[in-house]
C-alpha positions, 0 to 999 in steps of 0.5 A: 220461355215455356209454353203453358196452357192453351187458350181457347174460344169454344173449340178454336185455339186463340193463344197460349199462356207462356212462362218466362224466366229472365236469366241475365239482365243488365237493368234489373235483378236476374232470375225474375219470372213472368207469365203472360198471354200470346194471342194468335194474330195479335201478340202479347195480350195487354188486356190480360196483363192489366186484368191480372194486375188489377186482380192482384191489386184488388181493383177487380174482384174475382168471385168464382169464374166472375170478374167484377170492376166496381159494381159491374160484372165484366165477364164470366171467365178470364177470356170474357173479361179480357174481351170486355176490356177490349170492347170498352176502351174507356173502362180499360183506360180507367182501370189502367190508370188505377193500376198505375196509381196503385203500384206507383208507376208511370204511364209509358 
């Protein structure tokens, strides 16, 4: 695990972006890499992971610093978009189901 960039809210440090390389694994191929946010006092940011997957799957559009879901702008900057998803749990759940449907996974 390697510490990546520091996540700030204004001048306050609120978390870290980390990079992980799985060297040995009994259930999947080894040497896979992952990147995620660890937020102080909250743990791994599921909203950040959801946002990253949604952008990758083109369910959320990123234009400059702005993130948009459908016709609605959900935040300027990644942290503001994550906060929007935290405050709007119905939209977060709708986006989660859309990502699951797109990648062919199951909701666990």
